[in-house]
DSSP file (Angstrom, degrees, kcal/mol; ACC not computed):
  #  RESIDUE AA STRUCTURE BP1 BP2  ACC     N-H-->O    O-->H-N    N-H-->O    O-->H-N    TCO  KAPPA ALPHA  PHI   PSI    X-CA   Y-CA   Z-CA
    1    1 A M              0   0    0      0, 0.0     2,-0.1     0, 0.0     0, 0.0   0.000 360.0 360.0 360.0 132.3   84.3   82.0  106.9
    2    2 A T     >  -     0   0    0      1,-0.1     4,-2.3     4,-0.0     5,-0.2  -0.370 360.0-106.6 -84.1 167.6   88.1   82.5  106.8
    3    3 A N  H  > S+     0   0    0      1,-0.2     4,-2.2     2,-0.2     5,-0.2   0.889 121.2  54.0 -59.5 -39.2   89.9   85.3  108.5
    4    4 A K  H  > S+     0   0    0      2,-0.2     4,-1.8     1,-0.2    -1,-0.2   0.924 109.3  47.3 -62.7 -44.5   90.5   86.9  105.2
    5    5 A E  H  > S+     0   0    0      1,-0.2     4,-1.1     2,-0.2    -2,-0.2   0.917 112.7  48.1 -64.5 -43.4   86.8   86.9  104.3
    6    6 A S  H  X S+     0   0    0     -4,-2.3     4,-1.1     1,-0.2     3,-0.3   0.872 109.8  53.2 -67.3 -35.0   85.8   88.3  107.6
    7    7 A K  H  < S+     0   0    0     -4,-2.2     3,-0.3     1,-0.2    -1,-0.2   0.879 105.7  54.4 -65.2 -37.7   88.4   91.1  107.4
    8    8 A L  H  < S+     0   0    0     -4,-1.8    -1,-0.2     1,-0.2    -2,-0.2   0.775 118.2  33.4 -68.2 -26.0   87.1   92.1  104.0
    9    9 A T  H  < S+     0   0    0     -4,-1.1    -1,-0.2    -3,-0.3    -2,-0.2   0.451  90.2 113.6-111.8  -1.4   83.5   92.6  105.2
   10   10 A E  S  < S-     0   0    0     -4,-1.1     2,-0.4    -3,-0.3    -3,-0.0  -0.304  73.7-101.8 -72.6 158.3   84.0   93.8  108.8
   11   11 A T        +     0   0    0      6,-0.0     2,-0.3    -2,-0.0    -1,-0.1  -0.660  54.0 152.9 -83.5 128.1   82.9   97.3  109.8
   12   12 A R        -     0   0    0     -2,-0.4     0, 0.0     1,-0.0     0, 0.0  -0.903  47.3 -80.8-143.9 171.1   85.8   99.8  110.2
   13   13 A T     >  -     0   0    0     -2,-0.3     4,-2.3     1,-0.1     5,-0.2  -0.316  43.4-109.9 -71.3 159.4   86.3  103.5  109.9
   14   14 A P  H  > S+     0   0    0      0, 0.0     4,-2.5     0, 0.0     5,-0.2   0.908 120.4  51.4 -55.5 -42.0   86.7  105.1  106.4
   15   15 A K  H  > S+     0   0    0      1,-0.2     4,-2.6     2,-0.2     5,-0.2   0.899 108.4  51.1 -64.8 -39.1   90.4  105.8  107.2
   16   16 A E  H  > S+     0   0    0      2,-0.2     4,-2.3     1,-0.2    -1,-0.2   0.915 111.6  47.7 -63.4 -42.4   91.0  102.2  108.2
   17   17 A K  H  X S+     0   0    0     -4,-2.3     4,-2.0     2,-0.2    -2,-0.2   0.924 114.8  44.7 -64.7 -44.3   89.4  100.9  105.0
   18   18 A L  H  X S+     0   0    0     -4,-2.5     4,-2.4     2,-0.2    -2,-0.2   0.867 112.3  52.6 -69.2 -35.6   91.4  103.3  102.8
   19   19 A T  H  X S+     0   0    0     -4,-2.6     4,-3.1    -5,-0.2     5,-0.2   0.900 107.6  51.9 -65.5 -40.5   94.6  102.6  104.7
   20   20 A E  H  X S+     0   0    0     -4,-2.3     4,-2.6     2,-0.2     5,-0.2   0.927 110.9  47.6 -60.8 -44.3   94.1   98.8  104.2
   21   21 A L  H  X S+     0   0    0     -4,-2.0     4,-1.9     2,-0.2    13,-0.4   0.912 113.5  48.5 -62.8 -42.5   93.7   99.4  100.5
   22   22 A Y  H  X S+     0   0    0     -4,-2.4     4,-0.7     2,-0.2    -2,-0.2   0.952 113.1  46.2 -61.7 -50.4   96.8  101.6  100.4
   23   23 A D  H >< S+     0   0    0     -4,-3.1     3,-1.0     1,-0.2     4,-0.2   0.897 112.1  50.8 -61.7 -41.2   98.9   99.1  102.4
   24   24 A W  H >< S+     0   0    0     -4,-2.6     3,-1.6     1,-0.2    -1,-0.2   0.874 104.0  60.3 -62.1 -37.0   97.7   96.2  100.2
   25   25 A S  H >< S+     0   0    0     -4,-1.9     3,-1.9     1,-0.3    -1,-0.2   0.652  83.0  79.2 -68.9 -15.7   98.6   98.2   97.1
   26   26 A L  T << S+     0   0    0     -3,-1.0    -1,-0.3    -4,-0.7    -2,-0.2   0.678  82.0  68.4 -65.2 -15.7  102.2   98.4   98.2
   27   27 A N  T <  S+     0   0    0     -3,-1.6    -1,-0.3    -4,-0.2     2,-0.2   0.494  96.1  69.9 -78.1  -3.8  102.5   94.8   96.8
   28   28 A F  S <  S-     0   0    0     -3,-1.9     4,-0.1     1,-0.2    31,-0.1  -0.644  78.6-121.5-113.3 166.3  102.0   96.2   93.3
   29   29 A E  S    S-     0   0    0      2,-0.4    -1,-0.2    -2,-0.2    -2,-0.0   0.252  71.0 -46.4 -79.4-147.7  104.0   98.2   90.8
   30   30 A K  S    S+     0   0    0      1,-0.1     2,-0.8     5,-0.0     5,-0.1   0.919 129.3  63.2 -55.2 -51.8  102.7  101.5   89.4
   31   31 A D  S    S+     0   0    0      4,-0.1    -2,-0.4    22,-0.1    -1,-0.1  -0.690  75.1 148.9 -79.7 113.3   99.2  100.2   88.6
   32   32 A N     >  -     0   0    0     -2,-0.8     4,-2.0    -4,-0.1     3,-0.3  -0.937  60.0-102.2-143.5 163.6   97.7   99.3   91.9
   33   33 A P  H  > S+     0   0    0      0, 0.0     4,-2.4     0, 0.0     5,-0.1   0.841 118.4  54.2 -58.9 -36.6   94.3   99.1   93.6
   34   34 A F  H  > S+     0   0    0    -13,-0.4     4,-2.5     1,-0.2     5,-0.2   0.909 109.1  48.7 -65.1 -40.3   94.8  102.3   95.6
   35   35 A S  H  > S+     0   0    0     -3,-0.3     4,-2.3     2,-0.2    17,-0.3   0.879 108.8  53.8 -64.9 -37.9   95.6  104.2   92.4
   36   36 A V  H  X S+     0   0    0     -4,-2.0     4,-2.9     2,-0.2    -2,-0.2   0.937 109.6  48.5 -59.4 -46.2   92.5  102.7   90.7
   37   37 A Y  H  X S+     0   0    0     -4,-2.4     4,-2.4     1,-0.2     6,-0.3   0.934 110.1  50.7 -59.3 -47.4   90.4  104.1   93.6
   38   38 A C  H  <>S+     0   0    0     -4,-2.5     6,-1.6     1,-0.2     5,-1.0   0.878 112.9  47.1 -59.9 -37.9   92.0  107.5   93.3
   39   39 A D  H ><5S+     0   0    0     -4,-2.3     3,-1.0     4,-0.2    -2,-0.2   0.932 111.5  50.2 -67.7 -45.9   91.2  107.5   89.6
   40   40 A L  H 3<5S+     0   0    0     -4,-2.9    -2,-0.2     1,-0.3    -1,-0.2   0.864 113.1  44.4 -63.4 -37.8   87.6  106.4   90.1
   41   41 A V  T 3<5S-     0   0    0     -4,-2.4    -1,-0.3    -5,-0.2    -2,-0.2   0.457 114.4-113.2 -90.1   1.2   86.8  109.0   92.7
   42   42 A G  T <>5S+     0   0    0     -3,-1.0     4,-2.5    -4,-0.4     5,-0.2   0.448  81.6 123.1  87.0  -0.6   88.5  111.8   90.8
   43   43 A Y  H  ><S+     0   0    0     -5,-1.0     4,-2.9    -6,-0.3     5,-0.4   0.923  72.6  51.7 -60.1 -46.0   91.2  112.3   93.4
   44   44 A S  H  >>S+     0   0    0     -6,-1.6     4,-3.0     1,-0.2     6,-0.9   0.925 113.4  43.6 -58.7 -47.4   94.0  111.8   90.8
   45   45 A H  H  >5S+     0   0    0     -7,-0.3     4,-1.2     4,-0.2    -1,-0.2   0.911 115.6  49.0 -66.1 -41.9   92.6  114.3   88.4
   46   46 A E  H  <5S+     0   0    0     -4,-2.5    -2,-0.2     1,-0.2    -1,-0.2   0.902 124.7  27.9 -63.9 -43.0   91.9  116.8   91.1
   47   47 A R  H  <5S+     0   0    0     -4,-2.9    -2,-0.2    -5,-0.2    -3,-0.2   0.818 137.6  21.4 -91.2 -33.4   95.3  116.6   92.7
   48   48 A Y  H  <5S-     0   0    0     -4,-3.0    -3,-0.2    -5,-0.4    -2,-0.2   0.532  94.8-120.5-117.1 -10.2   97.6  115.6   89.8
   49   49 A G  S  <<S+     0   0    0     -4,-1.2     2,-0.3    -5,-0.8    -4,-0.2   0.510  85.3  47.7  83.0   3.8   95.6  116.6   86.7
   50   50 A S  S    S-     0   0    0     -6,-0.9    -2,-0.3     0, 0.0    -1,-0.2  -0.971  89.0 -85.8-160.8 171.9   95.5  113.1   85.2
   51   51 A T        -     0   0    0     -2,-0.3   -15,-0.1     1,-0.1   -16,-0.0  -0.428  24.2-150.5 -82.3 163.6   94.8  109.5   86.0
   52   52 A L        +     0   0    0    -17,-0.3     2,-0.3    -2,-0.1   -16,-0.1   0.748  68.2  78.0-103.7 -32.2   97.4  107.2   87.5
   53   53 A V        +     0   0    0    -18,-0.3     3,-0.1     1,-0.1    -2,-0.1  -0.660  39.4 171.5 -93.8 134.3   96.4  103.7   86.2
   54   54 A T  S    S+     0   0    0     -2,-0.3     2,-0.3     1,-0.2    -1,-0.1   0.650  76.2  30.9-107.8 -23.8   97.2  102.5   82.6
   55   55 A N    >   -     0   0    0      1,-0.1     3,-1.1     2,-0.0     4,-0.3  -0.824  53.9-176.5-143.6 100.0   96.2   98.8   82.9
   56   56 A L  G >> S+     0   0    0     -2,-0.3     3,-1.7     1,-0.2     4,-0.9   0.813  81.3  69.4 -62.7 -31.6   93.4   97.7   85.3
   57   57 A N  G 34 S+     0   0    0      1,-0.3    -1,-0.2     2,-0.2     3,-0.1   0.713  90.2  62.7 -63.7 -20.6   94.0   94.0   84.4
   58   58 A K  G <4 S+     0   0    0     -3,-1.1    -1,-0.3     1,-0.2    -2,-0.2   0.659 114.9  25.8 -77.5 -15.7   97.4   94.0   86.3
   59   59 A C  T <4 S+     0   0    0     -3,-1.7     2,-0.7    -4,-0.3    -2,-0.2   0.425  93.9  89.9-134.4   3.6   96.0   94.8   89.7
   60   60 A L     <  +     0   0    0     -4,-0.9     2,-0.2     4,-0.1    -1,-0.1  -0.839  39.4 142.8-119.0 101.5   92.4   93.7   90.2
   61   61 A G     >  -     0   0    0     -2,-0.7     4,-2.6    -3,-0.1     5,-0.2  -0.412  68.4 -74.4-109.6-167.2   91.6   90.2   91.5
   62   62 A Y  H  > S+     0   0    0      1,-0.2     4,-2.3     2,-0.2     5,-0.2   0.936 130.5  45.5 -59.2 -50.9   88.9   89.2   93.9
   63   63 A A  H  > S+     0   0    0      1,-0.2     4,-2.4     2,-0.2    -1,-0.2   0.907 114.8  48.4 -62.3 -41.9   90.4   90.6   97.1
   64   64 A E  H  > S+     0   0    0      1,-0.2     4,-2.6     2,-0.2    -1,-0.2   0.905 111.1  49.4 -66.5 -41.7   91.3   93.9   95.4
   65   65 A L  H  X S+     0   0    0     -4,-2.6     4,-2.6     2,-0.2    -1,-0.2   0.880 111.2  50.8 -64.3 -37.7   87.8   94.3   93.9
   66   66 A T  H  X S+     0   0    0     -4,-2.3     4,-2.2    -5,-0.2    -2,-0.2   0.937 112.9  44.4 -66.2 -46.4   86.3   93.6   97.3
   67   67 A M  H  X S+     0   0    0     -4,-2.4     4,-2.1     1,-0.2    -2,-0.2   0.911 113.9  51.6 -62.8 -41.6   88.5   96.2   99.1
   68   68 A L  H  X S+     0   0    0     -4,-2.6     4,-2.5     1,-0.2    -2,-0.2   0.918 109.6  48.5 -61.7 -44.8   87.8   98.6   96.3
   69   69 A S  H  X S+     0   0    0     -4,-2.6     4,-1.9     1,-0.2    -1,-0.2   0.887 109.5  53.0 -65.4 -37.7   84.0   98.2   96.5
   70   70 A N  H  < S+     0   0    0     -4,-2.2     4,-0.3     1,-0.2    -1,-0.2   0.901 112.0  45.8 -61.9 -40.2   84.2   98.7  100.3
   71   71 A C  H >< S+     0   0    0     -4,-2.1     3,-1.1     1,-0.2     4,-0.2   0.871 109.9  52.9 -72.6 -36.4   86.1  101.9   99.8
   72   72 A L  H >< S+     0   0    0     -4,-2.5     3,-1.6     1,-0.2    -1,-0.2   0.857 101.2  62.1 -64.8 -33.2   83.7  103.1   97.1
   73   73 A A  G >< S+     0   0    0     -4,-1.9     3,-2.0     1,-0.3     4,-0.3   0.646  81.6  82.8 -67.2 -13.7   80.8  102.5   99.5
   74   74 A L  G X> S+     0   0    0     -3,-1.1     3,-1.2    -4,-0.3     4,-0.9   0.761  76.7  70.9 -61.3 -23.3   82.3  105.1  101.8
   75   75 A F  G <4 S+     0   0    0     -3,-1.6    -1,-0.3     1,-0.2    -2,-0.2   0.640  78.1  78.6 -69.1 -13.0   80.6  107.7   99.6
   76   76 A E  G <4 S+     0   0    0     -3,-2.0    -1,-0.2     1,-0.2    -2,-0.2   0.871 116.1  13.3 -60.8 -35.6   77.3  106.6  101.0
   77   77 A N  T <4 S+     0   0    0     -3,-1.2     2,-0.3    -4,-0.3    -2,-0.2   0.344 125.2  59.7-122.9   4.0   78.0  108.6  104.2
   78   78 A N     <  -     0   0    0     -4,-0.9     2,-0.1   -64,-0.0    -1,-0.1  -0.983  68.0-136.4-137.1 145.3   80.9  110.8  103.2
   79   79 A G     >  -     0   0    0     -2,-0.3     4,-2.3     1,-0.1     5,-0.2  -0.354  37.3 -92.8 -92.7 177.4   81.5  113.4  100.6
   80   80 A Y  H  > S+     0   0    0      1,-0.2     4,-3.3     2,-0.2     5,-0.3   0.905 122.9  54.9 -56.2 -45.5   84.4  114.1   98.2
   81   81 A D  H  > S+     0   0    0      1,-0.2     4,-2.3     2,-0.2    -1,-0.2   0.912 109.5  47.0 -58.5 -43.4   86.0  116.5  100.6
   82   82 A T  H  > S+     0   0    0      2,-0.2     4,-2.0     1,-0.2    -1,-0.2   0.944 115.6  44.4 -63.3 -48.3   86.0  114.0  103.5
   83   83 A I  H  X S+     0   0    0     -4,-2.3     4,-2.5     1,-0.2    -2,-0.2   0.927 113.7  49.9 -64.2 -45.3   87.4  111.2  101.3
   84   84 A Y  H  X S+     0   0    0     -4,-3.3     4,-2.6     1,-0.2    -1,-0.2   0.894 110.3  51.2 -61.2 -40.0   90.0  113.4   99.6
   85   85 A N  H  X S+     0   0    0     -4,-2.3     4,-2.4    -5,-0.3    -1,-0.2   0.883 109.7  49.8 -65.1 -38.0   91.2  114.6  103.1
   86   86 A I  H  X S+     0   0    0     -4,-2.0     4,-2.6     2,-0.2    -2,-0.2   0.927 110.7  49.4 -65.5 -44.0   91.5  111.0  104.3
   87   87 A I  H  X S+     0   0    0     -4,-2.5     4,-2.7     1,-0.2     5,-0.2   0.929 110.3  51.3 -59.9 -44.5   93.5  110.1  101.2
   88   88 A D  H  X S+     0   0    0     -4,-2.6     4,-2.5     1,-0.2    -1,-0.2   0.923 110.3  49.5 -57.3 -45.3   95.7  113.2  101.8
   89   89 A E  H  X S+     0   0    0     -4,-2.4     4,-2.8     2,-0.2     5,-0.2   0.926 111.3  48.5 -60.2 -46.5   96.3  112.1  105.5
   90   90 A I  H  X S+     0   0    0     -4,-2.6     4,-2.5     1,-0.2     5,-0.2   0.932 112.7  47.5 -61.4 -46.9   97.2  108.5  104.5
   91   91 A L  H  X S+     0   0    0     -4,-2.7     4,-1.4     1,-0.2    -1,-0.2   0.892 113.3  48.5 -63.5 -39.7   99.7  109.7  101.8
   92   92 A E  H  < S+     0   0    0     -4,-2.5     4,-0.4    -5,-0.2    -2,-0.2   0.933 113.5  47.0 -64.2 -46.0  101.3  112.2  104.2
   93   93 A E  H >< S+     0   0    0     -4,-2.8     3,-0.6     1,-0.2    -2,-0.2   0.892 115.9  44.2 -63.5 -40.9  101.6  109.6  107.0
   94   94 A R  H 3< S+     0   0    0     -4,-2.5    -1,-0.2     1,-0.2    -2,-0.2   0.713 114.6  48.5 -79.9 -20.3  103.0  106.9  104.7
   95   95 A N  T 3<        0   0    0     -4,-1.4    -1,-0.2    -5,-0.2    -2,-0.2   0.318 360.0 360.0-103.5   8.1  105.4  109.3  102.9
   96   96 A E    <         0   0    0     -3,-0.6    -1,-0.2    -4,-0.4    -2,-0.1   0.488 360.0 360.0 -70.8 360.0  106.9  110.9  106.0
């Protein structure tokens, strides 16, 4: 197992997983994996009134799908409010 593979499957806090997805998404233009996540969980619609991503094919490869699935699995133990609050925190911290 490579370092990349072990990092994708290791246990971390919800905020750490979402932060990793956010940071990874900085490598992309407008359509990015973090925006896909925000669209899928309803955050974009709730906060901005519309979706963010126009073309999924531009931003989803193996690593991105794995990170995305890890973040979607956060709903197993966390509700929308918790996830939305974490996203808000990440966006506030990164945009300061």
